[in-house]
C-alpha positions in Angstrom: 64.0 227.3 102.8 61.0 226.5 100.7 58.9 226.2 103.9 59.9 229.7 105.0 59.0 231.1 101.6 55.6 229.4 101.7 55.0 230.7 105.2 55.9 234.3 104.2 53.5 234.0 101.2 50.7 232.8 103.5 51.3 235.6 106.0 51.3 238.2 103.2 47.7 237.2 102.4 46.5 237.7 106.0 45.0 241.0 107.1 47.3 243.0 109.4 44.4 243.2 111.9 44.4 239.4 112.1 48.1 239.2 112.5 47.9 241.9 115.3 45.1 240.0 117.0 47.0 236.8 117.0 50.1 238.5 118.4 48.0 240.1 121.2 46.4 236.8 122.0 49.7 235.1 122.2 51.2 237.8 124.3 48.2 237.7 126.7 48.5 233.9 127.0 52.3 234.1 127.7 51.6 236.8 130.4 49.0 234.6 132.0 51.5 231.7 132.1 54.2 233.9 133.7 51.8 235.4 136.2 50.6 231.9 137.3 54.2 231.0 137.9 54.6 233.9 140.4 51.4 233.6 142.4 53.4 232.7 145.5 56.1 235.3 145.1 57.3 236.7 148.4 59.7 239.4 147.3 59.7 242.1 144.7 62.3 241.0 142.2 63.1 242.8 138.9 61.2 240.1 137.1 58.1 240.7 139.2 58.3 244.4 138.6 58.4 243.8 134.9 55.3 241.5 135.2 53.5 244.2 137.2 54.3 246.8 134.5 52.9 244.4 131.8 49.8 243.8 134.0 49.1 247.6 134.1 49.4 247.8 130.3 47.8 244.5 129.2 45.2 243.5 131.8 42.2 244.9 133.7 44.2 245.1 137.0 43.4 248.8 137.4 39.7 248.2 137.1 39.9 245.4 139.7 41.9 247.7 142.0 39.3 250.5 141.5 36.5 248.2 142.3 38.2 246.9 145.4 38.9 250.5 146.6 35.3 251.6 145.9 33.9 248.7 147.9 36.3 249.3 150.8 35.5 253.0 150.8 31.8 252.2 150.9 32.2 249.7 153.7 34.3 252.1 155.7 31.7 254.9 155.4 28.9 252.5 156.5 30.9 251.4 159.5 31.9 254.9 160.4 28.3 256.0 160.3 27.2 253.1 162.6 29.9 254.2 165.1 28.8 257.8 164.9 25.2 256.7 165.5 26.3 255.0 168.7 28.0 258.2 169.8 25.0 260.3 168.9 22.7 258.0 170.9 25.0 258.4 173.9 24.8 262.2 173.6 21.0 262.1 173.5 20.9 259.9 176.6 23.3 262.1 178.4 21.3 265.2 177.5 18.2 263.6 178.8 19.9 262.8 182.1 21.3 266.3 182.4 17.8 267.8 181.7 16.3 265.6 184.4 19.0 266.6 186.8 18.4 270.3 186.0 14.8 269.8 187.0 16.0 268.4 190.4 15.7 264.7 189.8 18.6 262.8 191.4 20.1 260.1 189.1 23.3 259.1 190.9 24.2 256.0 188.9 22.4 256.6 185.6 25.2 258.8 184.1 27.8 256.2 184.9 25.7 253.4 183.5 25.1 255.2 180.3 28.8 256.0 179.9 29.7 252.4 180.6 27.1 251.1 178.2 28.4 253.5 175.5 32.0 252.5 176.1 31.0 248.9 175.8 29.0 249.5 172.6 31.9 251.4 171.0 34.3 248.6 172.0 32.0 246.0 170.4 31.7 248.2 167.3 35.5 248.7 167.1 36.0 244.9 167.3 33.4 244.5 164.6 35.2 247.0 162.4 38.4 245.1 162.7 36.7 241.9 161.7 35.1 243.7 158.7 38.4 245.1 157.6 40.0 241.7 157.8 37.1 240.4 155.6 37.8 243.3 153.1 41.5 242.2 153.0 40.4 238.7 152.2 38.0 239.8 149.5 40.7 242.0 147.9 43.2 239.1 148.1 40.7 236.8 146.3 40.0 239.4 143.6 43.7 240.0 142.9 44.4 236.3 143.1 41.7 235.6 140.5 43.7 237.7 138.0 47.0 236.1 139.0 48.7 239.2 140.6 52.1 237.9 141.8 52.2 237.3 145.5 48.4 237.3 146.0 46.7 234.5 147.9 44.5 234.5 150.9 46.6 234.8 154.1 46.6 236.4 157.5 50.4 236.5 157.7 51.3 240.1 158.3 54.6 239.9 156.4 52.9 238.6 153.3 50.1 241.2 153.6 52.8 243.9 153.8 54.3 242.5 150.6 50.9 242.5 149.0 50.5 246.1 149.9 53.8 246.9 148.2 52.6 245.1 145.1 49.4 247.2 145.1 51.4 250.4 145.5 53.4 249.3 142.4 50.2 248.7 140.5 48.5 252.0 141.4 49.1 254.9 139.1 51.5 257.4 140.6 50.2 260.7 141.7 51.2 263.8 139.5 
């Protein structure tokens, strides 16, 4: 009883700001511990949903998600532009061939060769885009894993990736 009385006296001398800071630090530490326990979660349980709600309120998860989204959007625009450049180059080559044909020059195989070359270039580009998007997934998994988002680790397992997408949807602010 005497110890409780002494503790209460000591606490009464502390600034409310200090007490609040200690509470926040303790809460943050406990949240980190809980999140680390659920890194390999594979299903969305009520406990995980509560942790996600706390993450939204108490961590920088939204900043990390915004950063990931901005980087992905930038990369998608770059890749789209490269693909459009390939198509534009094809159109220029075809226009040149058609202009030559209009002047009477016979080019029996050139059109087909340009079409095949363009088709091959677009196919290579599409494969490159798929590899780049896989890399974006990995980068995002690493970023979210670094802040201990439940269920996030680097994987190519489609079922886990779908679970991770569900987690992201839970973390994103809902549209008005």
